[in-house]
FIKOLZA-1660 file (N, C-alpha, C; in steps of 0.1 Angstrom, whole numbers, plus 5000, padded with zeros to 4 digits):
% residues 125
   i   px   py   pz ch aa at
   1 5132 4930 5129  A  Q  N
   1 5119 4936 5132  A  Q CA
   1 5117 4949 5123  A  Q  C
   2 5105 4950 5118  A  V  N
   2 5102 4962 5109  A  V CA
   2 5089 4969 5115  A  V  C
   3 5089 4981 5117  A  Q  N
   3 5078 4989 5121  A  Q CA
   3 5073 4998 5110  A  Q  C
   4 5060 4998 5107  A  L  N
   4 5055 5005 5096  A  L CA
   4 5045 5015 5101  A  L  C
   5 5045 5027 5095  A  V  N
   5 5036 5038 5099  A  V CA
   5 5030 5044 5086  A  V  C
   6 5017 5043 5084  A  E  N
   6 5011 5048 5072  A  E CA
   6 5006 5063 5075  A  E  C
   7 5006 5070 5064  A  S  N
   7 5000 5084 5065  A  S CA
   7 4995 5088 5051  A  S  C
   8 4988 5099 5051  A  G  N
   8 4983 5105 5039  A  G CA
   8 4968 5102 5035  A  G  C
   9 4962 5095 5044  A  G  N
   9 4948 5092 5041  A  G CA
   9 4939 5105 5044  A  G  C
  10 4927 5104 5041  A  G  N
  10 4918 5115 5043  A  G CA
  10 4905 5114 5035  A  G  C
  11 4898 5125 5035  A  L  N
  11 4885 5126 5028  A  L CA
  11 4887 5133 5014  A  L  C
  12 4883 5127 5004  A  V  N
  12 4884 5133 4990  A  V CA
  12 4872 5130 4982  A  V  C
  13 4869 5139 4973  A  Q  N
  13 4858 5137 4964  A  Q CA
  13 4861 5127 4953  A  Q  C
  14 4851 5121 4948  A  A  N
  14 4853 5111 4937  A  A CA
  14 4860 5119 4925  A  A  C
  15 4870 5112 4920  A  G  N
  15 4877 5118 4909  A  G CA
  15 4890 5124 4914  A  G  C
  16 4891 5126 4927  A  G  N
  16 4903 5132 4933  A  G CA
  16 4914 5123 4935  A  G  C
  17 4925 5128 4941  A  S  N
  17 4937 5120 4942  A  S CA
  17 4943 5121 4957  A  S  C
  18 4950 5111 4961  A  L  N
  18 4957 5111 4974  A  L CA
  18 4970 5103 4972  A  L  C
  19 4980 5107 4980  A  R  N
  19 4992 5099 4980  A  R CA
  19 4994 5094 4994  A  R  C
  20 4994 5081 4996  A  L  N
  20 4997 5074 5009  A  L CA
  20 5012 5072 5010  A  L  C
  21 5017 5073 5022  A  S  N
  21 5031 5070 5025  A  S CA
  21 5032 5059 5035  A  S  C
  22 5043 5051 5035  A  C  N
  22 5045 5041 5045  A  C CA
  22 5059 5042 5049  A  C  C
  23 5062 5047 5061  A  A  N
  23 5075 5049 5066  A  A CA
  23 5079 5036 5074  A  A  C
  24 5091 5031 5071  A  A  N
  24 5095 5019 5077  A  A CA
  24 5107 5020 5085  A  A  C
  25 5108 5014 5096  A  S  N
  25 5121 5013 5105  A  S CA
  25 5125 4998 5104  A  S  C
  26 5139 4996 5105  A  G  N
  26 5144 4983 5104  A  G CA
  26 5152 4980 5092  A  G  C
  27 5161 4971 5093  A  R  N
  27 5171 4969 5083  A  R CA
  27 5166 4961 5071  A  R  C
  28 5155 4953 5072  A  T  N
  28 5151 4945 5062  A  T CA
  28 5142 4951 5051  A  T  C
  29 5139 4963 5053  A  F  N
  29 5129 4970 5043  A  F CA
  29 5135 4970 5030  A  F  C
  30 5148 4974 5028  A  S  N
  30 5153 4976 5015  A  S CA
  30 5155 4963 5007  A  S  C
  31 5155 4952 5014  A  S  N
  31 5157 4939 5008  A  S CA
  31 5144 4931 5007  A  S  C
  32 5133 4938 5010  A  S  N
  32 5119 4931 5011  A  S CA
  32 5109 4937 5001  A  S  C
  33 5101 4929 4995  A  A  N
  33 5090 4934 4988  A  A CA
  33 5080 4940 4998  A  A  C
  34 5072 4949 4993  A  M  N
  34 5062 4955 5002  A  M CA
  34 5049 4956 4995  A  M  C
  35 5038 4957 5002  A  G  N
  35 5025 4958 4995  A  G CA
  35 5015 4967 5002  A  G  C
  36 5005 4970 4995  A  W  N
  36 4994 4978 5001  A  W CA
  36 4981 4969 5000  A  W  C
  37 4974 4969 5011  A  F  N
  37 4961 4963 5012  A  F CA
  37 4951 4972 5017  A  F  C
  38 4938 4968 5016  A  R  N
  38 4928 4977 5021  A  R CA
  38 4916 4968 5027  A  R  C
  39 4909 4974 5036  A  Q  N
  39 4898 4967 5042  A  Q CA
  39 4886 4977 5044  A  Q  C
  40 4875 4975 5038  A  A  N
  40 4864 4983 5040  A  A CA
  40 4855 4977 5051  A  A  C
  41 4846 4984 5057  A  P  N
  41 4838 4979 5068  A  P CA
  41 4829 4967 5063  A  P  C
  42 4829 4956 5070  A  G  N
  42 4821 4945 5066  A  G CA
  42 4827 4937 5055  A  G  C
  43 4839 4940 5050  A  K  N
  43 4845 4933 5039  A  K CA
  43 4858 4927 5043  A  K  C
  44 4863 4917 5036  A  E  N
  44 4876 4912 5039  A  E CA
  44 4887 4920 5034  A  E  C
  45 4898 4919 5040  A  R  N
  45 4910 4926 5035  A  R CA
  45 4913 4922 5021  A  R  C
  46 4917 4931 5013  A  E  N
  46 4920 4927 4998  A  E CA
  46 4933 4934 4994  A  E  C
  47 4939 4927 4985  A  F  N
  47 4952 4932 4979  A  F CA
  47 4950 4944 4970  A  F  C
  48 4959 4953 4971  A  V  N
  48 4958 4965 4962  A  V CA
  48 4970 4966 4952  A  V  C
  49 4982 4965 4958  A  A  N
  49 4994 4967 4949  A  A CA
  49 5006 4961 4957  A  A  C
  50 5016 4958 4950  A  A  N
  50 5029 4953 4956  A  A CA
  50 5041 4957 4947  A  A  C
  51 5052 4958 4953  A  I  N
  51 5064 4962 4946  A  I CA
  51 5076 4954 4951  A  I  C
  52 5085 4950 4943  A  N  N
  52 5096 4942 4947  A  N CA
  52 5107 4950 4954  A  N  C
  53 5117 4944 4959  A  W  N
  53 5127 4951 4968  A  W CA
  53 5134 4962 4960  A  W  C
  54 5136 4960 4947  A  A  N
  54 5143 4970 4939  A  A CA
  54 5135 4981 4934  A  A  C
  55 5122 4979 4934  A  G  N
  55 5113 4989 4929  A  G CA
  55 5111 4989 4914  A  G  C
  56 5115 4978 4907  A  D  N
  56 5114 4977 4893  A  D CA
  56 5104 4967 4888  A  D  C
  57 5096 4961 4897  A  S  N
  57 5086 4951 4894  A  S CA
  57 5074 4954 4903  A  S  C
  58 5062 4956 4897  A  T  N
  58 5050 4958 4905  A  T CA
  58 5038 4949 4900  A  T  C
  59 5029 4948 4909  A  V  N
  59 5017 4940 4907  A  V CA
  59 5005 4948 4912  A  V  C
  60 4994 4948 4905  A  Y  N
  60 4982 4956 4909  A  Y CA
  60 4970 4947 4908  A  Y  C
  61 4961 4950 4917  A  A  N
  61 4947 4945 4916  A  A CA
  61 4940 4950 4904  A  A  C
  62 4932 4942 4897  A  D  N
  62 4926 4947 4885  A  D CA
  62 4917 4960 4889  A  D  C
  63 4911 4961 4900  A  S  N
  63 4902 4972 4904  A  S CA
  63 4910 4985 4904  A  S  C
  64 4923 4985 4906  A  V  N
  64 4930 4998 4907  A  V CA
  64 4940 5000 4896  A  V  C
  65 4942 4990 4887  A  K  N
  65 4952 4991 4876  A  K CA
  65 4949 5003 4868  A  K  C
  66 4959 5011 4865  A  G  N
  66 4957 5023 4857  A  G CA
  66 4954 5036 4865  A  G  C
  67 4950 5034 4877  A  R  N
  67 4946 5045 4886  A  R CA
  67 4956 5047 4897  A  R  C
  68 4961 5036 4902  A  F  N
  68 4971 5037 4914  A  F CA
  68 4985 5033 4909  A  F  C
  69 4994 5039 4916  A  T  N
  69 5008 5036 4913  A  T CA
  69 5016 5034 4926  A  T  C
  70 5022 5023 4928  A  I  N
  70 5030 5020 4939  A  I CA
  70 5045 5023 4936  A  I  C
  71 5052 5028 4946  A  S  N
  71 5066 5031 4944  A  S CA
  71 5073 5031 4957  A  S  C
  72 5086 5031 4957  A  R  N
  72 5094 5031 4970  A  R CA
  72 5107 5039 4968  A  R  C
  73 5112 5043 4980  A  D  N
  73 5125 5050 4980  A  D CA
  73 5133 5043 4992  A  D  C
  74 5141 5034 4988  A  N  N
  74 5149 5026 4998  A  N CA
  74 5158 5034 5006  A  N  C
  75 5163 5045 5000  A  A  N
  75 5172 5054 5008  A  A CA
  75 5165 5061 5019  A  A  C
  76 5152 5063 5017  A  E  N
  76 5144 5069 5028  A  E CA
  76 5135 5059 5035  A  E  C
  77 5137 5047 5032  A  N  N
  77 5129 5036 5039  A  N CA
  77 5113 5039 5038  A  N  C
  78 5109 5044 5027  A  T  N
  78 5095 5048 5025  A  T CA
  78 5089 5042 5012  A  T  C
  79 5077 5038 5013  A  A  N
  79 5070 5034 5001  A  A CA
  79 5057 5043 5000  A  A  C
  80 5052 5043 4987  A  Y  N
  80 5041 5053 4984  A  Y CA
  80 5030 5045 4976  A  Y  C
  81 5018 5050 4977  A  L  N
  81 5007 5046 4969  A  L CA
  81 5000 5059 4964  A  L  C
  82 5003 5062 4951  A  K  N
  82 4996 5074 4945  A  K CA
  82 4983 5069 4939  A  K  C
  83 4972 5075 4944  A  M  N
  83 4959 5071 4940  A  M CA
  83 4952 5082 4932  A  M  C
  84 4949 5080 4919  A  N  N
  84 4942 5089 4911  A  N CA
  84 4928 5084 4907  A  N  C
  85 4920 5093 4903  A  S  N
  85 4906 5089 4898  A  S CA
  85 4899 5081 4909  A  S  C
  86 4899 5086 4921  A  L  N
  86 4893 5078 4932  A  L CA
  86 4879 5077 4930  A  L  C
  87 4874 5065 4935  A  K  N
  87 4860 5062 4934  A  K CA
  87 4854 5059 4948  A  K  C
  88 4841 5061 4950  A  P  N
  88 4836 5058 4964  A  P CA
  88 4839 5043 4969  A  P  C
  89 4840 5035 4959  A  E  N
  89 4843 5020 4963  A  E CA
  89 4858 5019 4967  A  E  C
  90 4866 5029 4966  A  D  N
  90 4880 5028 4971  A  D CA
  90 4880 5031 4986  A  D  C
  91 4869 5035 4991  A  T  N
  91 4868 5039 5006  A  T CA
  91 4872 5027 5014  A  T  C
  92 4882 5028 5023  A  A  N
  92 4887 5017 5031  A  A CA
  92 4898 5022 5040  A  A  C
  93 4902 5013 5049  A  N  N
  93 4914 5015 5057  A  N CA
  93 4925 5009 5049  A  N  C
  94 4936 5016 5046  A  Y  N
  94 4947 5012 5038  A  Y CA
  94 4959 5008 5047  A  Y  C
  95 4964 4996 5044  A  Y  N
  95 4975 4991 5052  A  Y CA
  95 4987 4988 5043  A  Y  C
  96 4999 4992 5048  A  C  N
  96 5011 4987 5041  A  C CA
  96 5017 4975 5048  A  C  C
  97 5024 4967 5041  A  A  N
  97 5030 4955 5047  A  A CA
  97 5043 4952 5040  A  A  C
  98 5051 4945 5047  A  V  N
  98 5065 4941 5043  A  V CA
  98 5067 4927 5044  A  V  C
  99 5074 4920 5034  A  R  N
  99 5075 4906 5034  A  R CA
  99 5086 4901 5044  A  R  C
 100 5095 4910 5048  A  G  N
 100 5104 4905 5058  A  G CA
 100 5115 4896 5052  A  G  C
 101 5123 4902 5042  A  G  N
 101 5135 4895 5037  A  G CA
 101 5133 4888 5024  A  G  C
 102 5120 4887 5019  A  F  N
 102 5117 4881 5006  A  F CA
 102 5115 4893 4996  A  F  C
 103 5122 4892 4985  A  G  N
 103 5122 4904 4976  A  G CA
 103 5111 4904 4965  A  G  C
 104 5104 4893 4962  A  F  N
 104 5095 4893 4951  A  F CA
 104 5081 4899 4955  A  F  C
 105 5075 4906 4946  A  A  N
 105 5062 4912 4949  A  A CA
 105 5051 4901 4946  A  A  C
 106 5043 4899 4956  A  V  N
 106 5032 4889 4956  A  V CA
 106 5019 4894 4961  A  V  C
 107 5008 4888 4957  A  R  N
 107 4995 4893 4961  A  R CA
 107 4990 4888 4975  A  R  C
 108 4993 4876 4979  A  G  N
 108 4986 4871 4991  A  G CA
 108 4991 4877 5004  A  G  C
 109 4982 4881 5012  A  S  N
 109 4985 4887 5025  A  S CA
 109 4993 4879 5034  A  S  C
 110 4991 4865 5032  A  E  N
 110 4998 4855 5041  A  E CA
 110 5013 4856 5039  A  E  C
 111 5018 4862 5028  A  N  N
 111 5032 4863 5025  A  N CA
 111 5039 4875 5032  A  N  C
 112 5031 4883 5038  A  Y  N
 112 5036 4895 5044  A  Y CA
 112 5037 4894 5059  A  Y  C
 113 5049 4897 5065  A  K  N
 113 5052 4895 5078  A  K CA
 113 5049 4907 5088  A  K  C
 114 5052 4919 5083  A  Y  N
 114 5050 4931 5091  A  Y CA
 114 5039 4939 5085  A  Y  C
 115 5031 4945 5094  A  W  N
 115 5019 4953 5090  A  W CA
 115 5019 4966 5098  A  W  C
 116 5014 4976 5091  A  G  N
 116 5012 4989 5098  A  G CA
 116 4998 4989 5103  A  G  C
 117 4994 5000 5110  A  R  N
 117 4981 5001 5116  A  R CA
 117 4970 5006 5107  A  R  C
 118 4974 5012 5096  A  G  N
 118 4964 5016 5086  A  G CA
 118 4962 5031 5086  A  G  C
 119 4957 5036 5074  A  T  N
 119 4953 5050 5073  A  T CA
 119 4940 5050 5065  A  T  C
 120 4930 5058 5070  A  Q  N
 120 4916 5057 5064  A  Q CA
 120 4916 5066 5051  A  Q  C
 121 4910 5061 5041  A  V  N
 121 4907 5068 5029  A  V CA
 121 4892 5068 5027  A  V  C
 122 4886 5080 5026  A  T  N
 122 4872 5081 5024  A  T CA
 122 4869 5089 5011  A  T  C
 123 4862 5083 5001  A  V  N
 123 4859 5089 4989  A  V CA
 123 4844 5092 4988  A  V  C
 124 4841 5105 4987  A  S  N
 124 4827 5109 4987  A  S CA
 124 4822 5110 4973  A  S  C
 125 4809 5107 4971  A  S  N
 125 4804 5107 4957  A  S CA
 125 4798 5121 4954  A  S  C
% end
């Protein structure tokens, strides 16, 4: 079992930055890929970024490539999403998720077993 708690969301002006954190409990975190997803009101949940178990392979959605950076610290059981050059369209509730024993980073949400409750990011224009 893995429990995930996101933090670091908030209100920021367009062009600003935020760093989200995802603190995990449970032994499978360090052997599992993890991902960040987001969901805006009235929209479906969408993939943002993913990182493999070792932290040396990443995947990004085209909409955030070059602006967001995903990373992880397995010693601290924590993953991060650094978001730069934020845009109003980045406004959403951001969720972290863990694959639960599978190490490769993938996009599809159906591949992720454990989910956090989310942290709200609001970007004002």
